[in-house]
VEXPA-563079 format. One line per 5 residues: number of its first residue (from 1); their letters; for each residue x, y, z of C-alpha. Coordinates in nm, 4 decimals. Example, Ala and Ser with C-alpha at 12.3 -4.5 7.8 and 13.67 -1.06 7.14 Angstrom:
1 = AS = 1.2300,-0.4500,0.7800  1.3670,-0.1060,0.7140
//
This chain:
1 = MLKGL = -1.0033,-1.6910,3.5234  -0.7830,-1.7055,3.2142  -1.0696,-1.7390,2.9653  -1.0237,-1.3553,2.8600  -0.6263,-1.4492,2.7501
6 = GGLGD = -0.7537,-1.6015,2.3961  -0.8134,-1.2520,2.3296  -0.4782,-1.1391,2.3554  -0.3854,-1.3758,2.1405  -0.6032,-1.2511,1.8602
11 = MAKMM = -0.4660,-0.9080,1.9478  -0.1068,-1.0071,1.8922  -0.2137,-1.1724,1.5567  -0.4151,-0.8557,1.4478  -0.1171,-0.6636,1.5314
16 = KQAQE = 0.1353,-0.8527,1.3291  -0.1003,-0.8455,1.0392  -0.1217,-0.4899,1.0547  0.2700,-0.4425,1.0674  0.2715,-0.7076,0.7791
21 = MQAKM = 0.0132,-0.4371,0.5728  0.2336,-0.1680,0.6710  0.5439,-0.2963,0.5238  0.3536,-0.4044,0.2110  0.2427,-0.0797,0.1562
26 = AEMQE = 0.5421,0.0552,0.2138  0.6987,-0.1390,-0.0634  0.3904,-0.0790,-0.3002  0.4883,0.2669,-0.2874  0.8423,0.2351,-0.3531
31 = ELASM = 0.7209,-0.0079,-0.6875  0.4792,0.2736,-0.7988  0.7593,0.5114,-0.7888  0.9582,0.3074,-1.0397  0.6842,0.2209,-1.2913
36 = TVTGE = 0.6060,0.4361,-1.5640  0.3338,0.5391,-1.7502  0.3424,0.7640,-2.0660  0.0306,0.9544,-2.1916  -0.0309,1.0705,-2.5239
41 = SGAGL = -0.2153,1.3215,-2.7479  -0.2203,1.4473,-3.1262  -0.1874,1.0913,-3.2300  0.1457,1.0423,-3.0494  0.2639,1.4061,-3.1301
46 = VKATA = 0.3296,1.4877,-2.7480  0.4369,1.2405,-2.5400  0.4221,1.2940,-2.1629  0.5961,0.9940,-1.8964  0.5369,0.9773,-1.5356
51 = TAKGE = 0.5724,0.7330,-1.2418  0.2809,0.5086,-1.1457  0.2976,0.8029,-0.8534  0.2226,1.0885,-1.0673  0.5425,1.2455,-1.1114
56 = LTGLE = 0.5981,1.3954,-1.4642  0.9515,1.2505,-1.5627  0.9291,1.3385,-1.9650  0.8074,1.5047,-2.2302  0.8597,1.4371,-2.5870
61 = IDPSI = 0.7569,1.6696,-2.8507  0.7289,1.6249,-3.2213  0.9030,1.9236,-3.3552  0.6328,1.9416,-3.6394  0.3812,2.1272,-3.3587
66 = FVPSE = 0.5937,2.4104,-3.3107  0.4081,2.6621,-3.5752  0.4123,3.0166,-3.4286  0.0665,3.0497,-3.5492  -0.0195,2.7092,-3.3792
71 = KEVAE = 0.1126,2.8216,-3.0332  -0.2219,2.7242,-2.8213  -0.2796,2.4271,-3.0192  0.0506,2.3023,-2.9236  -0.0003,2.3935,-2.5711
76 = DLILA = -0.3152,2.2143,-2.5481  -0.1718,1.9116,-2.6995  0.1253,1.9085,-2.3968  -0.1539,1.9949,-2.1602  -0.3381,1.6910,-2.2794
81 = AIKDA = -0.0710,1.4334,-2.2804  0.0322,1.5450,-1.9119  -0.3074,1.5019,-1.8021  -0.3389,1.1528,-1.9977  -0.0345,1.0376,-1.8175
86 = QARAS = -0.1603,1.1629,-1.5228  -0.4564,0.9777,-1.5413  -0.2677,0.6152,-1.6551  -0.0548,0.6842,-1.3392  -0.3865,0.6770,-1.1263
91 = ERAQS = -0.5357,0.3997,-1.2562  -0.2008,0.1897,-1.2507  -0.1684,0.2849,-0.8738  -0.5554,0.1696,-0.8259  -0.4727,-0.1683,-0.9881
96 = EMQKL = -0.1679,-0.2393,-0.7663  -0.3320,-0.1835,-0.4833  -0.5962,-0.3771,-0.5760  -0.3681,-0.6949,-0.6215  -0.2280,-0.5729,-0.2760
101 = TQEMG = -0.5487,-0.5898,-0.1160  -0.6562,-0.9211,-0.2999  -0.3533,-1.1091,-0.1759  -0.4054,-1.0031,0.1573  -0.7719,-1.1481,0.1396
106 = LPADM = -0.9253,-0.7700,0.2000  -1.2292,-0.7177,0.0215  -1.1255,-0.5577,-0.3530  -1.3070,-0.2671,-0.2932  -1.1179,-0.1486,0.0157
111 = KLPF = -0.9350,0.1839,-0.0219  -0.5809,0.1671,0.0789  -0.3640,0.3407,0.2648  -0.6767,0.3984,0.4988
//
């Protein structure tokens, strides 16, 4: 008659694990917002800094690229540096999420957040 109560204990354990996962995910999101990555182009002539969440926080441009006749080249270098920073941010976020899933004993290829 009380046989089914064992399942309630398992459910409570699963709920606790889900709450722990949610707390760890929130903590990870905060950490990603404080981690920075730098993308560059033109052998370092243009550098873009972003958080691991992909928010652009800085742009460093060597003044030598500001030649009026080379306007399009400068624009391309700036865009390339920003894209590189965003790609690095995405890679960093994915790497940090993989660490979290492994710490929690989840499959490494599991996509978080759900």
